[in-house]
N, C-alpha and C positions, 0 to 999 in steps of 0.2 A: 504494499499500499504506500503510495507516494503522498507526501505532505502537500497541502493546498496553500497557495500564496495568501498571506494575510492582507488586510485592507492597506496597511502601510506599504507592503511589497507591490500591491497592485498599483497604487498611486505612483510609487517610484518608477515602475516599469512603464506606465503611461508617459511620464515625463521624459524618460530616456528615449522611448520610441519616437515621440513627436518632436520634442524640443532639441534633443541632442543629435539623434540619428536621422531626423527629417523623413520619417516614414509617412508617405502621403495617403490620402483617402482611398485612392484606387487600389493600393496594395492591401489595405485593410478589408475593402469590400470583397476581395478575392477569397478571404477567409470564410465569409458567411454566404457569399453568393449575391449576385445582383438582384435577384428576385426577393430574397429575404431582406436586403437593404432597402428596397423600394417599400416593402410592407412595413418595415420598422419606421421609415421616414413618414409614410402616410399616417401611421398611428400617432406619431408625435405631432404631426400637423393637426390632426383631429383634436388632440388635447391642447392645441395652441402652444406647444412647446418649441416650435420652430424646427428647422432641419437639423439632423444629427451631424455634429462636426467630428473632426479627427479624434479629439480627446474622448468624446462619448463612445465613438465606435471602437477605439483602441481599448477602452475599459470593457466594453461588451465582449470583444474578442478574447481578452485575457481571462475574464470570468468564465467564458464558455470553454476555453482550452485548458485553463488551470495550469498545472505544472508541465503540460505537454505543449506549451505555446510554440517552442522551437523544435519539437520532435516530429518524426514522421518523414515520409517522402513525397507528400503532396506538393504540387507545383508552387502553390502559394507560400508554403513553408520554405522551400528551397530558395525562392526568390527573396523572401525576407532575410534568410541567413546570408545570402549573397550580397544583398544591399547593405546590411549591417557591416559585413567584412570590408566592403569597399569604402567605408567611412574611416577605416583605420589607416595609419601611415604605413609605408612600405616596410620599414624595419619590424614593426609589430606583426605584420602579416607574415613576413619571412620567418620570424621566430616562432610564430604559431604553427606554421607549416612544418618547420624543422622538428617541433615537438610532436606533430601529428601528421607524419608523411603519408602519402597515398601509395599503397603497395603497387609496385610495378611501374611507377612513374618517376621520372627524374626531372622535376620542374624546378627551374631556376628563377624565372621571372614572376614577380608578384602578380602581374596582370593575368597569369594563368592559374594562380593559386586560389583566387576568390571562388570560382565555380567548383573547383575540385574540392575545396574544403566544405563549401555549402552542400555538396552532394554526398559528402562522406557519411557513412552509416551512423545513425544516431541511436545509441543504446543508453536508455535512461540510467543515470548513475555512473556511466562509464567515464573514462579519462578524457575523451574528446569533448563531450558535452560540458564537463566541469571546466575544462580549459577555455572553451568557447565563452561560457557564461562569465567566468572570472575576468577574462581579457576585455570583454565588452562592458563589464561593470553591472550586470543584472543580478538580482537576488539569486542565491544558489539553489533555491527551491525549484527553479526552472531547469536545473541539471538533473533532477530526479532524486532528491533526497528522500529516503524511505523512512517510514515510521518504524522503529525497532519492533521486531516480531515479539520479543519478550514482553513488550508493553501493549501492543495492539491485541494480544491474545489474553490479556488479563481478564478475569471474571468481572472485576470492578475497576473502573478508572475514574480518577479525579480530573475533571476537565476545568481549566481556568475559564471563567466567563469572559466574554468580550466586554472590556471595561467601557470603551467609547464606541458608539455607533453613530454614523452620520445620520442626520435627519432625513426622513423620506423626502424625495423631490416632489414637486407639485402634482405630477401625474400619478405617482404612487400614493400620495395622500388622498387624491380624489378617488382613486380605485378603492382604497381602504374604506373610505366613508360609504361608498356604494355597497361594498361587501357588508358593512354593518347594517345598512338599511335592509338589505335582503335577509340577513340573518335574523333580524328582528320582526320580519313579516309573519312567519308561521312558527316562531319559536323552535321547538325540537324537531319539527317536521320539514324545516326549510331545506332547500337545495340550491346550490349555486356553483358555477364553474368560473375559474379565473384563467385568463389567457393573456400572455405577454410574449413578445419576442425573446429569444435567448439572451440572457444577461439583463433583461428588463426588471428583474427583482420579484418574480412571482412568489418565491418562498418567503422572502422578507415581508412582502405585503400581506400574504396569507397569515403568517405568524403574528404580525402586529395586530391584524384584524381579530384573530381568534383570542389573543391575549386580552384585548379590550372587551370582547364579547363575554369571555369567561369570568372576568374579574368579579362581577356581582354574583356569580354562580358557584364560586369556590366554596363559599360558606355553606352551600347547600349540598356539598359533597359531590358535585359534578366534576367530571374530568374529561380530558380530550385524548383520543388515540390518533397519532400521526402515522400514516402508512407511507413509506417511501418505496419506490420501485427499484431502487439501486442502493449499493453500499454507501 
């Protein structure tokens, strides 16, 4: 099991991608697909939030991909790795290639090293991902840091609470209020479905809504069962 980036690591990664390495909107759209991007933009426009910018889309991609942001062989991932490597100076690229050579190739020029390194097999937790992440300054969680097995298999675990959570953005707050209205219509018999694009905050909105709805019911001995379809 691989650790998931924290809120601080997500924000740091957004800053590095957009401000330092100048990753553009079109590169990010390739991660989620043009059709999904159109749907996401239309939803924001309906909520009068305006068009999604690079920072919002980068955050959506990071939340969606988690620690696997740079992993895999998809064209969008390879293009991102190549773009990031091209922002480094020649000496740094040469040293990086020297530490992680491509088997059967004798490459001397940095201009040929970018794509070779970008296409190099990415094994989560391996030497190459760790070197790539450290060299570019991204949080190490994206190299594939694993949660120790002796801890993840404990019968009981003490989990530190998230001490600071950012407030819900306006469209999330609006959706939360609508959920509460529906939940209060038929009391225990009510039904509703929440849908948001990937990274839009479905879980956060649903949890916030149910907590508010359950507050006056805790004293009655009521409880909530949360069923997740994945680990």
